[in-house]
Structures are given as C-alpha cells and as structure tokens.
C-alpha positions as CSV (number, residue, x, y, z in Angstrom):
1,X,108.7,89.4,165.3
2,X,112.0,88.4,163.7
3,X,111.9,84.9,162.3
4,X,115.2,83.0,162.5
5,X,115.8,80.0,160.2
6,X,118.3,78.0,162.3
7,X,120.7,75.7,160.4
8,X,123.6,73.5,161.4
9,X,125.9,73.4,158.4
10,X,123.7,73.3,155.3
11,X,120.9,71.4,157.1
12,X,117.8,73.1,158.3
13,X,116.9,72.6,162.0
14,X,113.9,74.7,163.0
15,X,112.3,78.2,162.9
16,X,112.4,80.5,165.9
17,X,110.6,83.7,166.6
18,X,112.4,86.5,168.5
19,X,112.7,90.3,168.6
20,X,115.4,92.8,167.6
21,X,115.7,93.9,171.3
22,X,116.5,90.3,172.5
23,X,120.0,90.1,174.1
24,X,122.1,87.7,172.1
25,X,123.1,85.9,175.4
26,X,119.5,85.0,175.9
27,X,118.9,84.2,172.3
28,X,121.8,81.8,172.1
29,X,120.7,80.1,175.3
30,X,117.1,79.6,173.9
31,X,118.2,78.3,170.5
32,X,120.8,75.9,172.0
33,X,118.2,74.6,174.5
34,X,115.8,73.9,171.7
35,X,118.5,72.4,169.5
36,X,119.8,70.0,172.2
37,X,116.2,69.3,173.3
38,X,115.3,68.1,169.8
39,X,118.3,65.8,169.8
40,X,117.3,64.4,173.2
41,X,113.8,63.7,171.9
42,X,115.2,62.0,168.8
43,X,117.5,59.8,170.9
44,X,114.6,58.8,173.2
45,X,112.4,58.0,170.2
46,X,115.1,55.8,168.8
47,X,115.4,53.9,172.1
48,X,111.6,53.6,172.5
49,X,111.4,51.9,169.2
50,X,114.0,49.3,170.4
51,X,112.0,49.1,173.7
52,X,108.9,48.2,171.7
53,X,110.7,45.5,169.8
54,X,112.9,43.9,172.5
55,X,112.0,45.1,175.9
56,X,114.1,46.9,178.5
57,X,117.9,46.9,178.4
58,X,120.0,44.3,180.3
59,X,122.4,45.4,183.1
60,X,125.7,46.7,181.6
61,X,127.6,43.6,182.7
62,X,125.3,41.3,180.7
63,X,125.0,43.3,177.5
64,X,126.6,41.6,174.5
65,X,127.0,38.3,176.2
66,X,125.7,35.0,174.9
67,X,123.3,32.8,177.0
68,X,126.1,30.4,177.7
69,X,128.4,33.1,178.9
70,X,125.7,34.5,181.2
71,X,125.2,31.0,182.6
72,X,129.0,30.4,183.0
73,X,129.4,33.8,184.8
74,X,126.3,33.1,186.9
75,X,124.8,36.5,186.0
76,X,121.1,37.3,186.6
77,X,119.0,40.3,185.5
78,X,117.4,41.4,188.8
79,X,115.1,43.8,186.9
80,X,113.5,41.2,184.6
81,X,110.7,40.3,187.0
82,X,110.2,43.9,188.2
83,X,110.0,45.7,184.8
84,X,107.2,43.7,183.1
85,X,105.2,45.5,180.5
86,X,101.5,46.2,181.0
87,X,99.4,43.3,179.8
88,X,102.3,40.8,179.7
89,X,105.2,40.4,177.4
90,X,106.0,38.7,174.1
91,X,109.5,37.2,173.8
92,X,111.5,38.5,170.9
93,X,115.2,37.9,171.2
94,X,117.5,40.8,170.7
95,X,120.2,39.6,168.4
96,X,122.6,42.3,169.6
97,X,122.2,41.1,173.2
98,X,121.5,44.6,174.5
99,X,117.9,44.1,175.7
100,X,116.2,41.2,177.5
101,X,113.8,40.3,174.7
102,X,110.6,40.6,176.8
103,X,108.8,43.0,174.5
104,X,105.3,44.5,175.1
105,X,102.3,43.0,173.5
106,X,100.9,44.4,170.3
107,X,98.5,46.8,171.9
108,X,101.1,48.4,174.2
109,X,103.6,48.4,171.3
110,X,101.2,50.4,169.3
111,X,100.9,53.0,172.1
112,X,104.7,53.5,172.0
113,X,104.9,53.6,168.2
114,X,102.0,56.0,167.8
115,X,103.5,58.4,170.4
116,X,106.9,58.3,168.7
117,X,105.2,59.1,165.4
118,X,103.3,62.1,166.8
119,X,106.3,63.4,168.7
120,X,108.7,63.1,165.7
121,X,106.2,65.1,163.6
122,X,106.0,67.8,166.3
123,X,109.7,68.5,166.2
124,X,110.4,67.5,162.6
125,X,112.6,69.5,160.4
126,X,109.7,69.5,158.0
127,X,108.2,72.2,160.2
128,X,110.5,74.6,158.5
129,X,108.7,74.0,155.2
130,X,105.3,74.3,156.9
131,X,106.5,77.7,158.4
132,X,105.9,76.4,161.9
133,X,108.2,77.9,164.6
134,X,109.5,75.5,167.3
135,X,109.5,76.6,171.0
136,X,111.0,75.1,174.1
137,X,107.4,74.4,175.3
138,X,106.9,72.2,172.2
139,X,110.1,70.3,173.1
140,X,108.9,69.8,176.7
141,X,105.5,68.7,175.5
142,X,107.2,66.1,173.3
143,X,109.2,64.8,176.3
144,X,106.1,64.7,178.4
145,X,104.2,62.7,175.8
146,X,107.1,60.2,175.6
147,X,107.3,59.9,179.4
148,X,103.6,59.3,179.6
149,X,103.6,56.6,177.0
150,X,106.5,54.7,178.7
151,X,104.6,55.0,182.0
152,X,101.5,53.5,180.4
153,X,103.4,50.5,179.1
154,X,105.8,50.1,182.1
155,X,103.8,51.3,185.1
156,X,106.5,49.9,187.4
157,X,109.1,52.1,185.6
158,X,112.3,51.2,183.8
159,X,115.6,49.9,185.2
160,X,117.9,52.7,186.5
161,X,120.4,51.7,183.8
162,X,118.0,52.0,180.9
163,X,119.0,54.8,178.5
164,X,115.4,56.0,178.2
165,X,115.2,56.5,182.0
166,X,118.6,58.1,182.1
167,X,117.5,60.6,179.3
168,X,114.3,61.5,181.2
169,X,116.4,62.1,184.4
170,X,119.1,64.0,182.4
171,X,121.7,61.5,183.6
172,X,122.6,60.3,180.1
173,X,126.2,59.6,179.3
174,X,127.0,60.3,175.7
175,X,130.7,60.1,175.9
176,X,132.3,58.1,173.1
177,X,129.1,58.1,171.0
178,X,128.1,59.8,167.7
179,X,125.4,61.7,169.6
180,X,128.1,63.4,171.7
181,X,129.4,65.1,168.6
182,X,126.0,66.6,167.8
183,X,125.2,68.1,171.2
184,X,126.3,71.7,171.6
185,X,126.9,73.0,175.2
186,X,125.3,76.4,175.7
187,X,128.6,78.0,176.7
188,X,130.3,76.6,173.5
189,X,127.4,77.6,171.2
190,X,127.8,80.4,168.6
191,X,125.4,82.0,166.2
192,X,126.5,83.2,162.8
193,X,124.7,85.4,160.3
194,X,126.0,86.8,157.0
195,X,129.5,85.5,157.8
196,X,129.4,87.4,161.1
197,X,129.4,86.0,164.6
198,X,126.6,87.4,166.7
199,X,128.5,88.4,169.7
200,X,127.3,87.8,173.2
201,X,126.8,91.1,175.1
202,X,125.0,92.7,172.2
203,X,121.5,92.7,170.9
204,X,120.1,91.5,167.6
205,X,119.3,95.0,166.6
206,X,123.0,95.9,166.7
207,X,123.3,93.7,163.6
208,X,120.0,94.0,161.7
209,X,118.5,97.3,162.9
210,X,115.0,97.7,164.3
211,X,112.9,96.1,161.6
212,X,110.8,93.5,163.3
213,X,109.5,92.1,160.0
214,X,112.7,90.3,159.1
215,X,113.6,86.7,158.3
216,X,117.2,85.6,158.8
217,X,119.1,82.4,158.1
218,X,121.4,81.9,161.1
219,X,123.8,79.0,161.6
220,X,124.5,77.4,165.0
221,X,128.2,76.5,165.4
222,X,130.5,75.1,168.1
223,X,133.1,77.6,169.4
224,X,136.5,77.1,167.8
225,X,135.2,75.6,164.5
226,X,135.5,78.9,162.6
227,X,132.9,80.5,160.4
228,X,130.4,78.2,158.7
229,X,130.0,78.1,155.0
230,X,128.1,80.9,153.3
231,X,124.5,80.3,152.2
232,X,124.3,79.6,148.4
233,X,122.9,82.5,146.3
234,X,120.1,80.3,145.2
235,X,118.4,77.5,147.0
236,X,118.3,73.9,145.8
237,X,114.7,74.2,144.8
238,X,115.4,77.4,142.8
239,X,118.4,75.6,141.1
240,X,116.1,72.7,140.2
241,X,113.5,75.1,138.8
242,X,116.1,76.9,136.7
243,X,117.4,73.5,135.3
244,X,113.9,72.5,134.4
245,X,113.3,75.8,132.7
246,X,116.6,75.5,130.8
247,X,115.6,71.9,129.7
248,X,112.2,73.0,128.5
249,X,113.7,75.9,126.6
250,X,116.2,73.6,124.9
251,X,113.3,71.3,123.8
252,X,111.4,74.3,122.4
253,X,114.4,75.4,120.4
254,X,114.8,71.9,119.0
255,X,111.2,72.0,117.8
256,X,111.7,75.4,116.2
257,X,114.8,74.2,114.4
258,X,112.9,71.2,113.0
259,X,110.0,73.5,111.9
260,X,112.5,75.7,110.0
261,X,114.0,72.8,108.1
262,X,113.6,73.6,104.3
263,X,114.9,70.3,103.0
264,X,111.4,69.6,101.8
265,X,112.0,72.1,99.0
266,X,114.0,69.4,97.2
267,X,111.0,67.1,97.1
268,X,109.1,66.7,93.8
269,X,105.8,67.6,95.3
270,X,107.1,71.1,96.3
271,X,108.3,72.0,92.8
272,X,106.1,74.9,91.5
273,X,107.1,74.2,87.8
274,X,106.1,70.5,87.9
275,X,102.7,71.0,86.4
276,X,104.0,73.2,83.5
277,X,106.7,70.6,82.6
278,X,104.1,67.9,82.7
279,X,101.9,69.5,80.0
280,X,105.0,70.4,77.9
281,X,106.1,66.7,78.0
282,X,109.3,67.6,79.8
283,X,109.0,65.2,82.7
284,X,111.2,62.2,83.3
285,X,114.0,63.7,81.2
286,X,117.4,62.3,82.1
287,X,120.8,63.6,81.0
288,X,123.7,61.3,80.5
289,X,125.0,58.5,78.4
290,X,122.7,55.5,77.6
C-alpha cells in the first residue's frame, strides 16, 4: 500500500492508504470526501458544545434580539416546547442571543461532551503522529456517533433551522462564513506532489512508479490557487533536534576552553622553583626604591 500524508498548506490533515494503480480521479474524490467530512464533523462538534451549554437555536428572526425586542415584535419560539431535552432542562442564558437557554441537565450534557471528545480523537490530526490512517468509514462512524448522542438527549429531534440538524441532513448553508473558505468542492480539488499537480485521467503509478511501499507527502489545493509551497528539507522536529545538538556542542566547547586555561601557572603554588628559593632565603625579595 502507498501511504499518503495529506496536508493543506503546511498543516498536516490525515494519512490515507491507496495503491499505485488507483486512478487519480478516484483518489482525489476519496481524499476530498474525507477532508470535507472531517470539517463537517468539526463544525457539528463545535455546535454540539454550544447545544450542551445553551440549548437549541432560536428561529432566525429571533436570533440576536433582546427580550424587550422580542416582546415588542410579539415573536414566539414555536419549537421551545417541542424540543425539550431528555430529563428536563436547566436554564442558562445565551449572552449572544443565538440559543434559547434551555440547556440539558448535567447527565445529558455529559453524554454530549463525552461523545464529542471521542469523535474528535477519532478524526484528530494527531492520528498522523500515531501513524493511523483515516478512512471515509471512520468519518461516517463519527457522524453516526454524534447523531446518536443528539437523539439520546433530544428524542423529539432538533428544530429544522438548527445548524446541527442541517449538517446531518446535508442542508447546511456556509455562505459568508469562515468555514466556507475551508471546504473544497470535489471538482475544484487538486493534489500536488513534488511541485507537480497529479493530473486527473492518470494513475498514481504514472508519477511514482509501481513501488507499493512508498510514503508521499501530498498537498490538497483549490483549483486556481497555483502550486503550494514546497516541503522544507528538514522537519520542524529535526530542526529542533539540530538546534539542541548545536547548543550542547557549544556548551561542551566552553567547558573545554575553561579546562585549557593556563592562567593558574602565574599562581605562587604552581611555581616549581618556590621550594628551592625558600631554602636559599630568596623569598619575598622586592625590587624597587624604598
């Protein structure tokens, strides 16, 4: 198997196993699906943490309004009584005014937070350091775990306008958000290796040969952004080790210089003729005017 270390810019994303005979069209589709799937999981986890703290989101026409404004406009959240967390709610006001403040109790909150913690570990970028390859099945498993946790806490479901429900149903609208800049549509996705774009219509073996025991660093890029920056000749960890070695070598040289210091030869105790002069009465003789 060929192992691909997928990066976006200089930041590691995940490891992926493939073969040299894999068509690049299929490979790009698989990698972009995992890349975007991990972003989706990350967005849902972020929203679930808010859900655990402040309950479900208010209708769009009520978000950001003060209580007085809501009363003056005679607005009402029709989903407040329908979307009640399992075991009852604990009121915790959302200062941003985005959620209704009816948060789950501590037990249900722990269900959400524990699931988020497990899922984030499953798709974490630290999996690269652990040499664990990510698959689309792992991303789907993460989504299923999150979906199950939300169903446990909110058996009646979430409002149709809640971003978590929209993400699960693939109806999310990311336009105008920072998350929109991170997502890469499959048709706009490019893979680069060794400053070369891996062209669709070819196979991986057209670039690296037939050696299956290969590990490559490939960069995922949006079409039209040009070639990504080259990989540094040494990694950050290698640079750190080199600097530590250089510092230790400097300290060793300093100690050697101190050990070679011969200024002690000017001291009285190091004078080899001192004993002879003592018996001859030639000590403490000073030259000069009285």
